[in-house]
PAKEKE-372565 format. One record per residue: residue in one letter; x, y, z of N, C-alpha, C in turn. Coordinates in steps of 0.05 Angstrom, whole numbers, plus 5000, padded with zeros to 4 digits. Layout:
AXYZXYZXYZ;...
//
This chain:
M381450966927378851076918379251356907;R378251406883378551666870376651876882;R377752106888376052326899375552526876;S373052596872372452786851373153066860;P373653246842374253526849372053656865;L369553586858367353696873367353606902;F367953346906368053236933370253366950;L372553396937374753526952374153816959;C372753946940372054226945370154246969;V368154076969366154076990367454007017;L369353807016370753727041372453957052;L373754107034375454327042373754547055;I371554617042369754817053368654737080;A367854477082366654387107368654387130;S371154307123373154307145373854587154;S373854777136374455057144372255167161;L369755087155367455187171367555067199;V368254807200368354677226370554797243;S372854857231375054967246374355247256;A372855397239372155677248369955667268;Q368155457268366055437287364255687287;T363655787264361756007263359255917248;F357056037256354455967244352956227238;K351256197218349756427208347256477225;V346956727233344556827246343357037227;N340956977217339857167198336857187202;G335557377189332657417191331857677178;R329357757185328157997173326858157194;I327258417193326158597213324058777200;T321658787212319458937201318059097223;N316259277215314559407234312059237238;N310159337254307859177260305959147237;K306459287214304959247190306359067170;R308458927179310058747164311558887140;E312059147143313559287123316559277131;P318359217112321159187119322359457129;L324159427148325559667159328459657152;A329359857138332259877130333860017152;F336459957153338360087170337860057200;V336459837208336159767236338859657246;S339659747270342259667281341859407298;I343559207293343558957308346358927319;Q346658947346349258937359349258717380;V351558577381351858377402352758517428;K351158487449351758617474354458517486;D356058707494358758647505360458507485;G360158567459361758447438362258647416;N363858557396364458737374362758677349;A361458457348359858377325357358557322;G356658617298354258777293353858827263;T351558917256350858977229348359157228;I347559237204345059377200343459227178;T340859267178339159127159339459267131;K339059107111338959207083336359337078;E336059437054333559587047331059407048;D331459147045329158967047328658867075;G330158977095329758897123331258657132;T332858537115334358287123337058357135;Y338058177151340658207164341957937166;E344557937172346057687174348457737192;L348957547211351257557229352557277229;E355257277233356757027236357657017265;L356656807280357256787308358256507315;N359956487335360756227345358556117363;P358555847367356555737386356755867414;G354455927425354456047452351856197457;K351756347479349356497486349956797482;Y348056937470348457217462345857377469;D346357637473344157827474344558017451;L342558017433342558197410340958447417;V342258677414340958937419340059047392;V337459067389336259157363335059437367;S335959627352335059907356334860057330;M333060257330332660427307331160677316;V331860897304330461147310327461117306;G325861187326322961177324321760917334;F323360727343322360467352323560407379;L322060247395323060157420325259957417;P327559997431329759807428328859537440;Q330059327430329459057439332058907445;V331958727464334258557470333258267466;I334458127446333757857439335757667451;N334857487468336557277479336757047459;L339256977453339756787431341756577440;I341256327434343156107438343855987412;V346356007403347255907378348555637383;R347355427371348455157373349955107347;N350454847341351954777317350154767292;E348854997287347155017263346455307259;N345555367235344755637229342055707243;Y341655957248339356037264337856267250;V335256247249333556457236332056597258;Q332256867259330857027279329657267266;D327057257261325557487251324657667275;I324557927270323958117292321858317282;I319858377299317858587294318458807313;M318859047303319459287319316859437326;E316759537350314459697359315259987360;E313460157349314060447349314060557377;N315760757381316060887407313961107409;Q311761047423309561237425309761417450;S311361337469311361477495313461697497;V315761647484317961837486318261987460;G318262247461318562407437321462397427;L321862307403324462277392325662547386;A323962747383324863017376326863117397;E326463037423328263127444331063037439;V331362787429333962677424335362827401;I333762887381334763027357335563317364;I334063437381334563717389337263737402;R337963537419340463547434342863507415;T342463367392344663317374344763527352;K342563667346342463857324341164117334;L342764287346341664527359340964737339;R342364757317341964977298339764917278;D339364667271337364607251335564387261;R332964447262330964257272329564097250;S330764087227329363957204328763667209;E330663517222330163237227327963207248;E327763397266325563387285322863417271;Y322763607252320263647237319463397221;I321463277207320963037191320062817210;N321362787233320662577251317862607262;N316962857267314262897276312262817255;V312862867229311162777208310962467207;I313262337211313262047211311661927234;R311862057257310361957280307361987277;H306462187261303662237258302462117232;K304162007214303161937188301261697189;D301661507207299761287208296961367215;S296661557234294061657241292861817218;L294661967203293662117180292661937158;L294061717153293261527132290761377141;D290561307166288261147176285761317177;A285961577178283561747180281761727156;S282861677133281261657109279661397107;G280861187118279560927115279460847086;P277960637078277560577050276260817036;Y277060877012275961116999275761076969;S274161256957273961286928274561576920;V275661606896276261876887276161886857;K275362106846275462146817278162266810;V279462156790282162236783282162336754;Y283062576750283262686722286262706715;I286962596692289662586683289862736656;R291762916655292363056630295363026624;A295962886603298762836596299362956569;T301563106568302363236543305363176538;Q306063176513308863116506309663246480;E312163316478313263436453315663276444;D315663206419317763036408319163166385;S321763216388323263346366325063146352;F324562886357326262676344325362636315;H322762586311321862506285319862716274;I320662856254318863036240318562926212;S316262806206315862676181315662876158;K317462846138317363026115315962886091;K316062616091314962476069311962506068;N310662496092307762516093306762786084;K308562986086307763256077307163266047;E308363076033307963066004305262935997;A304062806016301562656010299262836002;D298963066017296763236011297463516020;T297963696002298863966009296664136021;T294164036021291964186033291864156063;L293463966074293363926103295064126118;P294564166143296064376159298764276168;W300464166150303064056159304964276167;N304464526159306364736163306664816192;N304864726210304964796238306764596252;E309364636250311264446261311064426292;E310564646305310364646334308164456344;L305764466332303664296340303864006330;S305263966308305563696297307363536315;R309063656331310863516349309463426375;M307063516380305763476406304063216406;S303563116429301562906434300262956461;M297862856464296362926488294262706494;A293862656520291762466529290362586553;E287662536554286062606577284562356586;I284662316612283362076624281962156649;L279462056652277962096677277361816687;L277961766713277561496724276561516753;R275461296761274661266789276561076802;Y277861166823279861006837278860926865;D278860666871277960556896280260426910;Q280560476937282660356952281660256979;Q282059996983281459877009283859897028;S286259837017288759847031290959887011;A293459887020295659927001295859686982;Q294859456990294959216973292459176956;K290259306963287759266949286759526937;S286859536910285959776896284859696869;R283259876857282059826831281360086819;E281560096792280660336778278760266756;E276960456750275160436727275560686711;R276560666687277060896670274360966656;L273461206662270761296653270861436626;A273161566620273361706595276361716587;V276861666561279561656551279561796523;T281261996520281662116494284662156489;K285662056466288462076460288762206432;R290762376431291362516406294362506401;G295162436376297962426370299162156379;N301762136378303261896386303561896416;V301961736430301961746460303561516472;D305161376456306561146467308461216489;G309661456488311661526508310561676532;L307961726533306761876555306861706581;F307361836603307461706629304961766645;Y304061556658301861566678299161626664;L298261426648295661426638293761246653;S294861126675293360946692294760936719;T293160906741294260896768295860636772;T295660446753297260196756300160246749;E300860476739303660536731305360616755;G304160666778305860726801304260856824;D305360836848304160956872306361136884;L306161396878308261586885307661746910;N305761656926305061806951307461806970;I308362046977310762066993310461957022;Y307961927030307461807057308061517058;N308161377035308961097035311861067042;N312560847055315360797062317060767037;L315960647016317260606991315560736969;I316860886951315561006928315960816904;K313760696896313960486875312860596849;I314560566828313860666801314460446781;P313160226781313860006762313660086733;G312060306727311860386699314460486687;I316360586704318860696693321260586707;S320960456731323360366745322760106760;Q324559916757324359666772324959706802;V326259916808327159966836325360166850;P324160096872322760306888324660476903;F323760706912325560906925324660946954;V326760986971326261036999324961307002;S322661317015321261567020322761727042;P323061987039324262147060322562147086;V319962097082318162097105317861817115;S319961707125320061437137322461417156;Y322361227174324561197193327161117178;S326860957157329260897141330261147127;G328361327119329161567106330861747124;L330361737151331961897170334961837168;L335561577160338261497158339361517129;A337461517110338261517081338661797071;Y337662007085337762277074338962477095;R339862697083340662927099338463137096;F337663257118335463457118336563727127;K335363937116336164207124333764397120;T333264557140331064757138332064987122;I330865037099331765247081329865487082;R327465457093325665677094323465637115;T322865847130320665837150318866077144;E316266037141314366257135311766197149;R310266407153307666387166305466447146;I303666257143301366287125298766267142;G297466487146295166497165296166437193;K294966247206295766177233297865947234;R298565857210300465627209303265717202;R305165577214307965627207308765397189;I309965457166310665267145313665247144;Y314665007145317564947143318064817115;T320064927101320964797076323664657082;I323664397078325964237085327364137060;S329964177057331464067035332163767041;V331963607021332463317023334663237004;K336863137014339063046997339962767007;P340662586988341262316996344062297008;R344262107027346862027037347961797019;Q350261687025351361467010350461197021;L348761207041347860957054346160787036;S344560917019342660767002342960856973;N342360666955342560726927339960836915;A337660756928335060826917333961066932;T334861306925334061546939333161766919;V331761956929330862186913332162436924;E331662666911332762916920330763136915;G330363316935328363526931327763686956;E325163766959324263926981321563836991;I321063877017318463807029317464047046;M314964117042313764327059311964197080;I312464277105311064157128309664367144;A307264307153305664487170306164427199;D306764637215307264617244304764517258;S305064397281302964297299301364067287;S300364087263298963857251300863657239;W303263737233305463577222304563407198;V303663557178302763427153304463547130;V304763397109306163487085304163637068;L304863887062303164057045304064037016;H306664007012307764006985310363856985;A310863696964313363556961314263576932;Q316763616928317963626902320563466903;F320963266885323363116885323963006857;T326562966852327462856827328462566832;L328162396811328962116813331762086800;P333361906811336061866799335861756771;S337261866752336961786724338061506719;Y339961416735341161146730339160926736;H336960986749334860786753332560816732;L332861006714330761066694331961046667;P332160806656333560776630332360926607;E329760996609328461136587328461436590;Y329461546613329361826618332061936627;D332562186620334862326630334162506655;Y331562556658330662726680327762656686;F327162646712324362586720323862726747;E321862896748321263046772318262996779;V317862986806315162936816314463166836;E312063276832311063476851308363376862;Q307863416888305363326901304363546919;D301663576919300363756938298263596953;Y297863666979295863536996293963737007;R291463647012289463827024287763667044;F286463817062284663707082281963657070;V280963417071278463337057276363277078;D274063407076271663347092272263377122;S274163547129274963577157275663317170;T276663127154277162857164280062767160;A281062797136283662677129285162847109;W287762847111289462977091289962787068;M289062867044289262697020290862836998;I291862676980293262796958291362956940;D292263186932290463376917291363396887;K293963396883294963436856297763316853;Q298363196830301063106824301863206796;T304363276794305463356768308063206763;F308163076740310562926732311763066707;S314263146710315663276688318163106681;Y318563066655320762886647321662956619;Y324162856613325062876585327262676581;T327662616556329862436548331162556523;K333862536521335262656498336962436484;V337062456458338862296442339862466420;G342462516420343662696400342462976402;K341463086380340263346380337263336386;G336163106387333263076392332563066421;K330063136428329163126456326163066456;K325462896475322662836479322062906508;S320263106512319663206538316663186543;G315863146567313063116573312363206601;Q309763256606308763326632305963206635;T305563086658302962966665301963096691;V299463206690298263326713295863156722;V295863076747293762906758292363056781;T289763076780288263206801286163016813;Y285663046839283962866853281563026865;N279162926859276663066868274562866876;D272462966890270162806897270962556914;F272462616935273162396954270762286968;E270662026972268761896989270361737010;L270561847034272261727055270761527071;N272261337083271161127099268760987085;K269260917061267160797044267160497048;Q264760377047264460087050264259967022;F266059777016266059636991264959346994;E263959236973263058956974265558776975;K265158536986267458356991268858286965;K267458256943268658176918269358416900;H269358656911269858886895272858886886;F274658806903277458806897278358516890;G279658486868280558226859282958246842;T283058076822285358066804285158276781;E282758386777282458596756283158866768;L285358976759286359226771285159466757;S284459436732283359666717281559566695;S279459726690277559646668276759906653;T276259866627275460086610273359986591;A271060106591268860036572269260186546;Q267960086525268260216499267160506499;Q265060556516263960826517265961026527;A267960936542269961126552271461256530;Y271761126507273261236485271561406466;E269061436473267161576455266161836467;K267461946487266662196499267362436481;D265462626480265862856462267063096478;S267363316464268563556476266863676497;L264163646495262363756515262763606542;F263163346540263763186565266263296579;W268363336563270863416575270763706586;Q269263876574268864146584267464136612;T265763936616264363916641266163806663;Y267863616657269363476677272263566681;R273263736664275963836668276064016693;P277863956712278064126736279264396730;A280764416708282064676701281964696671;P281564936660281364976631284064916618;L283964856592286364806577287765066571;S290365046567291965286559291365346530;D292165586521291665666494293065476475;R295465396482296965206465295664936463;E294564836486293164586486290564596469;L289264826471286864856455287464866425;R289665006418290465006390291264726381;F292564576399293464306392290964126387;I288964136404286563976400285164046374;K284964306369283664396344285264296320;Y287964316322289664226301289463926296;K289563766318289363476315286663386305;D284563506315281863436306281563486276;S282463726268282263786239284063596223;L286363536234288163356221286963076219;F285562986241284362726241282162706219;R280562916218278462906197279762906169;A281863056166283063066139284562806132;T285862686153287462446147285862196147;H283262216153281561976152279661976128;T280162156110278662146085279861936067;R278261826050279261616032281461726014;Q281161976005283162095988285962106001;Y285962196026288462216040289761946046;L288061756056289161486062290161356037;D288961396015289961285989292661415983;S292961675988295561805983297761706001;I297061646026298961526045299861256035;D297961096026298660836015300560865991;R300161065975301861105952304761165961;V304961325982307661385993308961136004;I307460986020308560746032309360546011;N307660515991307960305971309960385949;K310860635949312760725928315360565930;V316160455907318560285906320960465903;T322960435921325460595919327860405922;W330160495914332560335916333260295946;G332860495962333460465991331860246004;K329260235996327560016007328359745996;I328859735970329559485958332159365969;L334159535974336759435983336959406012;F335859586028336459586057333959566076;A331859706070329559716089327459496084;G327259406060325059226053322759386042;Q321159266025318959396012316359316025;T314659516032312059476043309859556023;F307759396022305359466006302959466025;N301859696029299659726049297059786035;N294859666047292159716037290459786061;H290060046066288660136090285760046090;D284560026066281759966064281159676073;K282959496067282659216074284359146099;E285559346112287059306137289259086134;R290659096113292658886109295259016098;R297458866102300058966095301758726086;W303258766063305158576053307958686057;Y309858506062312658596067314558406052;L316358526037318558386023321158466036;P322758276045325358346058327258476038;P329358616048331158756029332858556013;A333958645992335458475974338058375987;T339058516007341458426020341058166036;T338558086040338157826054337557596035;L337757646009337157435989339257215990;Y341757285994343857085994344757026023;Q344656776030345456686057347856506055;P350356596061352756446055353356216075;L352356236100353156046120351155836126;E349355776107347455566110348655296106;F347355086116348454816112348554756082;G350854636074351254566046352254786029;G352655016041353655246025351655466022;G352255656004350555886001347855815989;R345855975997343155925988341856195980;L340156175959338456395951335856385966;N335256585981332856585999330856795990;L328456705985326256885978324056855999;S322957086008320857066029319057316027;F316757296040315057526043313257476067;A311957686077310157666100307657826095;Y305457726106302857856104301657886131;F300558126137299358186163296658316160;K294758246176292158366176291258396205;T290858646215289958696242287358856240;S285258756252282658886251282359076275;K280359236274279859426296279059276322;S278259026319277458866343279858746357;R282358806347284858706358285458416349;K283658296335284158036323286158076300;N287857876296289757906274290557636262;V291657646239292657406225295157486211;S297057296210299557336196300257096179;L301457146157302356936139305256986131;T307056806136309856836128310656596111;T312056656090312956446072315956486066;E317256276061320156286055320856046037;V322356096017323355886000326255945993;S327955735994330855775989331855555970;Y333855635955335155445935338055425942;G339055175945341955125950343455085924;F345455255920347055245895348654985893;R349854895915351654665913350054405910;N347854375924346354125922343854135905;H343254375894340954415877338354315891;D338054385916335754305932334054545939;V331454495944329554705950328354655978;N328454855995327154846022325155076024;G323355056043321455266046319455216069;V318155436079316255416101314055606095;I311555526100309255696100307955676128;Q307455906141306355906168304056106170;I301856026182299556196186299056206217;K298756446227298156476256295756666259;R293956596276291456746279290756796309;L290657046317289557116343286557166340;Y284956976350282056996345280557096369;N281857106393280457216417282457366434;P282457636433284457786448283957776478;F281657676487281057666516282257426529;N281957186517283156946529285656866514;R286757046498289257006483289056756466;G286756706455286356466438287956496412;V289756316407291456326383291656046371;Y291456036345292055776332294055836309;N295655636302297555666281297855406265;F298655436241299055206223301455266205;S303155056201305455096184306054836170;I307254866147308154636131310754716118;G312654536117315254616105317354396104;R319554476094321954306092324354486098;R325954406118328254576125330254416141;F332654526142334754406159334254496188;E334554306206334154366235336454246251;N336854356275339054266292338054036309;I339653836312339053616331338953716359;V340953886366341054006393340354306390;A337854376396337054656395338254816418;G339155056412340355226433343155156439;D344555006423347254936428349055176424;A351555156432353455376428353655436398;W354055686391353855766363355855616346;I358155546357360155406341359155126334;N357554996352356454736347354154746327;N352754966327350554986308351454996279;L354055056274355055056247356154786238;K356254596256357354336249355254156236;R356154006216354353826201353253606219;S354653536240353753316258351253406274;N350653656274348353756289345953826271;T345953726246343953806226342553556215;Y339953586210338353386195336253536179;L334953396161332953516144330153436154;N328453636158325853576169323653676150;N321953496141319553556126317253526145;F315553736148313653726170311053866163;I308953776178306353916179305753956208;D305154206216305054266245302554436250;G301154376272298854536280298854576311;G298154816320298254866348296055056357;H295555056383293355226394294155296423;E293455536431293855626459291455796467;V290755766493288355916502288555926533;E287356146544287156166573284456056581;L284455836596281955696604280555846626;L282055926646281156086668283256296673;N282656496689284656706694287256586705;G289456606690291956506699292556216691;L290556076680290955796672290955776641;F293255706630293655696601294155406593;L293055336570293455076557294755116530;F296954976525298354976500298454696488;T297654676463297654416450298954446422;E300254236413301554246387301853956377;F301253916351301653666338303353706313;Q305153506308306853536285307453256273;L307253246247308053006232310653076217;S312752936224315452996213316452766196;L317552826173318852636156321852696156;R323352556173326052626178328052476160;R329952636151331952526132334752606141;S336652426137339452486143340552656120;V342652816126343952986106346752886100;A347152626105349852506101350652516072;N348752516054349452516025349652796013;Y349453006029349553276019352453366014;K352953505993355553625988355953876005;V358353906016358854136034361554256025;N362154496036364654636030366754536049;P368854406039370954296056372454516071;K372554756060373954976075372455056100;I369755046098368155106122368554886143;D368754636133369254406152371854456167;T373954536153376554576165376454806185;L375055026177374955266194373555216220;F371255076219369655036243369954756256;G371854596246372254336257369854156254;N368554156231366154006227366653706227;T364653566237364653276236362453186217;Q362452926211360652826191357752826202;P355752866184352952846192352252576204;V350152576221349352326233347652166212;P348651936204347051786184344851626197;F342551626186340351456195338351406173;E336851186175334851126156332551326157;P331451406135329151586136326851466151;Y325451636166323151536181321151766186;N318751696193316651886199316251886230;A315352126240314852146269312452326273;F310652246290308252406297308452476326;Y308152736332308552836360306052976370;G305652966395303753136409305153266433;K304953536435306053676458303853816473;F303853786499301753896516302954026540;K301954266546303054416569300854566583;L300754536610298954696627300654876644;E299855136645301355336661299355496677;Y299955516703298055656721299555856739;S298456106738299456316755297256396774;P297356326800295156396818294856696821;W292356786823291657066828293157246808;Q292957176783294157336762292557596759;R294057816759292758086757292758176728;Y290758336721290458416693288858676691;I289058786666287559026659285658956636;R283159036639281258976618280659226601;E281359206576280659416557278159326541;P276959506526274459426511274859196492;K277259176481277658966460279858766467;E281058776491283158596497283658586527;K284958376536285858346564288858366565;I289858546583292658586585293558466612;I295358266610296258126634298458276648;I298258326674300258456690302158256702;G301158036712302757836725301757766753;S303157586766302357496792304657516812;R303957556837306057566858306957286866;Y305557086856306056806864307456656841;P308656426848309956266827308056166805;T309156126782307655996760308455706759;F306455536761306955246760306355136732;F307954946723307454836697308054536696;V306654406678307154126672306954086642;S308853956630308753916601309453636594;M308353536573308953266563309253276533;T311353136524311753086495311352786490;R309552726472308852446466309452386437;G311052176432311452076405309551836400;F307651876382305651676377306451486354;P306451226358307151046337304851006317;R305550916293303650836272302051066259;M301551286273299951506262301651636240;G300551636215302051746193304651596187;G304751336193307151186190309351236210;S308551356233310451436253311951196265;K314551216268316151006280316851056310;V316551296319317351366347315151276366;N316051226391314251146412315551206439;F314951446449316251526475314451736488;S315051786514313752006529315852146546;F315752406546317552566562315852756579;L316252746605314652906624316453096640;E315553346643317053546657315153716674;V315853766699314253936717316154136730;G315054366738316754566751315254806759;M316755006767315655266775317655476769;K316555726765318355956759317056196771;Q318656406777317556646789319356876786;T318257106784319657366785318957496811;I320957556828320557676854321757956855;R320158156859321058426862321658476891;L324258516897325158546925325558836933;G324159006920324259286928326959406922;L328259516942330659666938333159496931;I333059236937335359076932335258936905;G333158996889333158896862330958706855;M331458536835329458356826330758076821;S329357866830330357596826328457436808;K329557256793328057066777329256796782;Y327456596784328456326788326556136773;S327655906767326055686756327255426766;I325455236774326354976783324554766769;M325854556759324354356744325654086746;T324053886741325053616740323653476718;G324953286705323653146683325152896675;G324052756656325352506646323452356628;F324452156615322851996597321351786613;T318751776610317151576623316751336605;K317351366580317051146561319151186539;Q320650966532322750976512322750736493;E320450656485320350416468321750466441;D321350696429322750766404323451056405;L325851116414326751396418329151446400;R328851646382330951706363332751936373;V335051956361337052146370336052436370;V334352496351333252776350331552846374;D330352646387328452686409329752666436;Y332352626438333652616464333252886478;K333452876504333453126520336353206524;Y337153416509339953506509340353736528;F342753756539343753986554346154096539;P345754326526347854426508350354526523;K352554516509355054616519354954926522;G356355026542356455316545358055446523;D357155676513358555806492361255916503;P363355886487365955976498366356276500;L364656436486365056726486362556866495;W360156796484357756946489356356856514;F355457056529353856996553350956946544;Q350056706547347356636538345256696559;N342756666551340556726570340756556595;P341456676618341956516642339356396655;E337056476645334556376656333856096645;I335156016623334455756611336955596603;T339355706604341755566594343855556616;F345755376612348155356629350455486614;Q352155626628354355786616356855626613;A357355416630359955296631360054996629;L357854866619358054576614360254526593;D361854326598364254286581363554146554;S361154026553360353886528357353866527;T356353796504353453746500352853446504;F350853386520350253106525347253076530;P346152826526343352776531342952646558;L340552676569339752536593337052396588;F336752156598334352006592332651956618;R333951926640332451886665332052156679;R330952136702330152386717332652556722;F332252816717334353016723333053236739;Y334653396752333753636768335353876758;E333854086751335154316739334054566752;G335754766756334855026768336555256758;H335355486756336655736748335755956766;F337656136773337156366790338656606780;V337356836777338557086769337657306787;H339457466796338657706812340057946801;E338358156795339358406786339258616808;F341558716816341758906838340859196830;N340859246804340159516794341759736806;G344359686810346159896820346259926850;L345059736865344859766894347659786907;L349559636898352259626910354159826898;I354459806872356559956859355960256858;N353360326858352660606856353060756882;K353960616903354660756928357460876927;I358960806906361560916902361261166884;P361861406895361161656881362161666852;L364661606847365761636820364661416801;V364461176811363460956794360560996788;K359061136806356261176803355661316776;K357361486767356961626742356961446718;L358161216720358361026698355660886693;K353860896712351160776710351260476705;L353060346719353360056716351359916735;R350659676728348759516744350059236748;E349659136773350758876780348758656775;I349658426768347958196765349457946774;I348157776789349357526797347357296791;G348257056792346456836787347756576792;A346156366791347156096795345355906780;A346355666776344755456763345855186773;F344154986772345054716779343754506762;L345054286759344054046745344953796759;V343053626765343653376780342453146764;S344052936760343052706746344352456758;R342652276769343652026779344651846756;E343351876733344051716710346951746702;K348051986703350852036697352552076722;D351252046745352652106770353852396768;L352252576758353152846753352053046774;H353753196786352953416804354453666794;Y352853846783354054086770352754336782;V354354536788353354786797355155006785;E353955236778355455456767354555716780;F356355906781355756166792356856376772;F355556596770356556806753356057076765;A357657266758357257546766358057726742;G356757946740357358126717356558406722;L357558576705356858856704355558926677;E353359056678351859126654351459426652;R351259516628350759796622348559826602;I346559976608344360026590345060276573;I344760246547345460456528343060516511;K342460766507340260846490340960816461;S338860746445339260726416339561006405;P341461046387341761306374339661366353;F337961166347335961206326333161216338;D332761106362330061096374330161196402;P328761416409328961536436328061346458;L326261156452325360976472326660696469;G328360666449329760416445332260406462;K333060166471335460136487336459846484;Y338959816491340159546492342059536515;K342859296522344559246546346959086538;I349359186545351759036541352958966569;G354358746570355458666596357958496593;V359458486615361758306618361258136643;Y362057886641361357696662363657506668;I363757416692365557206701363956966710;V364756736701363256486707365056286720;R364156176742365655966757363755736761;S364655486756362955256760364455036775;S362954846784364054616799362554366791;A363954156785362753906777364453676784;N363353446787364853206794365753046770;K365353146746365952996722367953136704;F368453386707370253526689371453766703;L373553876691374954106702373154356698;N373554556715371854786714373555046715;P374755126693376355366693374455616694;I375655836705374156086705373956196677;Q371556286669371056386643370156676644;F370956826623370057106620368457116594;K366157256595364357266572363157546569;V362057586545360757846539357957786530;G356157976534353357946528352258196514;F350158156499348758366485345758296484;T344058476495341158426497339658666488;M337458616472335758836463333258856481;W332159106482329759156498327259126481;D325358966491322758936477320859136488;K320259346472318459566481315559466484;V314859276469312059176469311559016495;K313358836502313058666526314358786551;N315659016548316959156570318858976585;K320558836570322658666583324858626563;W327158516573329458456556328958206540;K329658206514329257976497331257756504;
//
């Protein structure tokens, strides 16, 4: 009886585990608020085994079968002894720690640190912070945000030529941008909050400004974790937490008396124990043990868009009831070459309403809302609500921008800008592409550069390609786009082309429809390895008419529909370049009789409790903490339009992005599918699983890296992908390597098919480095090297090394 490599591998692993007789004991340790506790000690009593929890509160031990006493301890909490019996199986033990309210931990610290009592002061703040936070209860507050920025990257000289009467000569003010926001912030708990933006004014290019909404982060130092999703995927350990006592070194650098209070200034510096730490100073008031002021900088290797980021916070006593945040200041900059973009955001909090009662439905999936009136506030309104007057420079900037706005929104000026944009130059014709803009009709035409006219690696040889694009975006955020392309093949004297229209007709429910008609070469196996995409055996000719629609039916529930009539033709009679065949090992095209096919594709996708921001003219989706479930069907309809196909393919699954705090971010997808009907199924409609690319690391969320060949599956299959980004959690603990700003990534994928008796699993690990674009201060890309190992019962699985390159999508705030 033949034993597969996968079977032998599993047998070897199983035998080693049995011989070792060890089993995994793991779990999660939290406080009574279910917040994870990092660096908790778990020791086996009267034994050598032990460990500490990770930043997310998880731990893991390997123990032989038997009876054990686990001693669980951490500074600030009552120690526990957990009686445990390990049998011949893994064991899960979650633990909730109780804070030590009866014994002052300061006494322990005093005995170990006689000269410096900084840890005692920090510990006193930690012991009192729950009562300080609870004193406010649910509350409302008015928040005023003033964000300014100066950009020395791009100083436009061409626009200066448009109208010499404009104040272009003020280079200092032309580099600035500014935004003012007034909002009402309501908070029921750390998980339930909502904002209503009451007034919004923006001047200049505000794309790079930080913190124009409270949804961009919660930087209150009293929180155990400082979360700033607007700029970092990784939250940071707060110094004012029990985990912070182990993650930081503290030192009293100054003691002073202000009135009747003694104020201690404590220096905070990170240890090597944790990767997600800050550095700075904290001012603490004696006896009341509250934070009066905090200043800290964030590590730049967790901030791909910034070289420096500093946070300052001030707290005050409100209504003789609770200590609340009074003011925040964010200072940051980023540098590329000789250019620098620097900014500062000042946030002030006023008009607190403490212990406020909210309606049950007040907090929901809408995190922020802005009415149209908020964008129409005048200078008199801002003079009334500004908590502090503007500086002379800010006043000059506002006057400059307002005068510039009036000047640049005259018909004469806008026409001059169009003339500059529409001016034909050799640089545009050859490299950048030519744009023709009409501001009056809100439309733009684009012609690609001449260097894209000839495409040498197309099927059948070189082709002459002509194309253009048309865009129209109205002030209502509705838009329409038209793209056309036509190409001529020199060897076969054939003409292909595509015309596509796409229309966003409702920015609130993301209602989009599209229509396209065309003739083009397409791949039988989409997403195959690049070397296979060049082979003639993977190509056919498709003449098609296609229409689609997508819309959000309810919050988080999307419906996607598409219909296509295809007239498919073989390319077996096309002339090709024999040298290309030899170079890429091409095989002959797949010959088949011409036929028509009519398709319908339907997909439902639901994300429970999807959170979003409502703007006056659009809905901005933030995402959900829960998995997204989906079901899709592709149906080949016979007889419609002479269609010959008759099949049904059904697929169901789920996917999710999980932010695990300090240990990184995970993404996974699990799905199963198969053909439910195969009366007339053609080769183009098979469900293919492409071969792994031999060199390039492909998108691990949807592809397999190490499949040895491309093959179809017809019956039910099971597929899964998992990716975890550590964001430097492990490697950045090494001092010298930390300067390289590398990030670790691991992942796995599996494919199971009874039809082929296939059991396949792969694992990969890699190091990635984020690099800023030399041309765009906010642009970035990611390069990486990876090692891939797989195991299957049908083919050999050598270790592979690959490289990857990924661009950053600034619009969607994610990697492409």
